C-alpha positions, 0 to 999 in steps of 0.5 A: 161288292168292294170291287164295284165300290172302286170302280164307282169311286174311279168314276166319281174321280174321273167326272170330277177330274174331267169337270176340273178340266173344262172349267181350267180351259173356262178360266184360261180362255176368259183371262185371254179375252180380258188381255185381248180386250185391254190391249185393243184400244192400245192397238186402236190408238196407235193405229189412229194416231196418224191422221190420213187427211186434213179434218175440216170444221163446219162453220156456223151461221152467225147471222142475227149476232147482236154486236156489241163491240168490234172486239170479242175476247177469247180466253181458254177457248179451243182453236178451232172454236175460236177459228169456226167464229172467225171464219164465219165472219170472214165468210170463209172454211178451216181445215185443219192439216193434222189434229194437234192443233184443233185442241190447242186452248188459246186466249186472244182478242179478236177485232172484227174490223180488221183483216183476217190477216191481221189476226192470222198474224196475231195467231202466227205468233203462238210457238208451233202454229202456222196459219195461212188464208188460201182460196177462201180457207184458214190451213192450220198447221202444228210446226211442232208436228213437222219437227219430229 
């Protein structure tokens, strides 16, 4: 009888040990999965940091716009938004050679009666920007990106 009890105790011990081992494996897998999930965004951001081709901004239609004056003041507005509005007026496209300049926030005044080259000269006075007009396209590049 004692022999049967000792075998039953050993059997229960092995079952308990087996269940603990399985639980430990699941915990380790969950931990490693969590680490992988945490590091994937970091790896993706390093991979997408270098743009492969220029980013284009689509130009919305400005027909039917109420004309109060010829000057428009842009205050703390993203450069891509400013250039989208200006490009629509001059019927041209905008092409960013790198994405760093797109999110720059600027404050400036644009006179719609002036030529595009006058406005681009104004924006070129900002440090780190170079804007050029070639074949009905405004090209924007960041000079700070080139220095690296």
